[in-house]
N, C-alpha and C positions, 0 to 999 in steps of 0.2 A: 526415613533419614531427615534430620533437622538441617536447615540451611545455615551455615555459618557466615557471619558478616565477612565481607570481603571476597567470598566465593563467587564467581560468575554463574548466572542462570543458565540453563540449558535453552537451546533454541527450538525444542520440539514440542514445548508444552503452551500452546496459545489457543485463543479462540478469537473468532471475528464476529463482532455484532454490527447489525445494519438497523439503523433506527432504534437502537436500544435492545434489539431482540438478537439473541444468539442464532446466527446463520448456520447452515450446514457445515459440518467439519471440513475444514480446509487443510490440506496437506502441506501447503507452502504459502508463505507471504513473504514477497520481496520488493524491494524498491523504495522503502521508507527513506526519504532523504529531503534535505532542505539546503538550498544554494543561494548564494547572492552574487549577481553579476558583479564584474569588477569593471568600473569605469576608468580608464587612463586618462590623465589631464595634465597638460603641460603649459604653463603661462608663457607669454612671449620673453619675459625676462629671466626665465628659469636657466639654469645651467644646462649645457648639453648633456643629455643622458638622465637628467633628473626628471622623473615622471612622478606625479601624485596618483594614488590609487584611492578612488572614491567608490562607496558602496552604490550599486545600481538596483535593478529590480530582484525581488525575492522570487525564487521558483521552488516549487515542491514537486518531488518525482512521482511518476506515475507508479502505482502499486500494482503487482501482479499476484493474483491469488489463483492457486491451482487446487483442485480437488476431484475426487472420483466421481464419476457420473452417477446420479440417483434418479429415481422417479420424479423427484421435485423439479419443476421447471421455473422456480422462482428466479434464479440467476438469468436464465434465457429470457423471461418476459421483461425483466428490468432493462436488459440490453435491447430488446425489440422495442420497448417504448422510445428508446432514443433513435433508433432507425425509423420508427413511424413519426418522428418530429415532437414527440412529448418527452423532453428531457426532464427526468425526475431526479433532482438532486437530493441526496440523503446524507445523513451523518453516519459515518462508519468508524469503528473502534477496533483497533487490533490490539488484544490484550495479552501480555506475557504473565504466564502463571508460574508458580513455584512447584516443587514436588508434591505439596499437599492441595494443588490446584487453588491456591489462594492467589489473588492479583497481586502481581509485583509492580507493574506499570503499564501504562497504555499510551498508544498513539491515536489521537482523534482527528479524523479526516472531516473537513468541513465542505459543503457543497460538492460532494462526491458524486460521480456518475460513471457508468461503464462505457469507456471508449473503444473497447475492443474484446470480442469473444473469439476463441479458438476451441474448436471441437477436437475430440481425441483423434490419435492416430490408431487406426484400426488394421489389424493384421491377423489374417486367418490361421497363422502358425503360432501366434503370440499367446501368451498367458499372463499378460499384466493387466493391471486395472485400467480402464478406460478413464483418462484424465481430461478434463476441460479447464480451460484457462479463462479467466476474466481480467482485464486490466481496467483498473479504476483510476480516472484522474480526479484532482481535487483542487481547491483554490487554497487551501491552508492545511497545515498539519501542526498540531501541538502536542506536547509530550505531557502526560498528567500522572 
């Protein structure tokens, strides 16, 4: 089915690349955000209640990636390097695909590194996939 101009894309068709190489399939990517702090400023001769709002520091959200655990320990090793004091900053891209698996757009994360790892919730009576979570922090996000 061809995509018509103006129709929104689905949120289920994406890939994650780390250092330009497609990483293991992730089931979820969330937290892509950009924010500018607001600095409120009032001069001494301003009227009461009149405040100027100026742009402050720019912040970029932490990205949460979730995937089913596999034999690959690359995600764990990247996080472990941070714990060991060797922060390996990498470029990460989250790429949205259309129905034909062609790239629609991408979010490029710069100077990214894993700030948090969460292992799966395990339950003897469960039948769900064991999911691991990786939270990546970065210094800048660009949409391309």
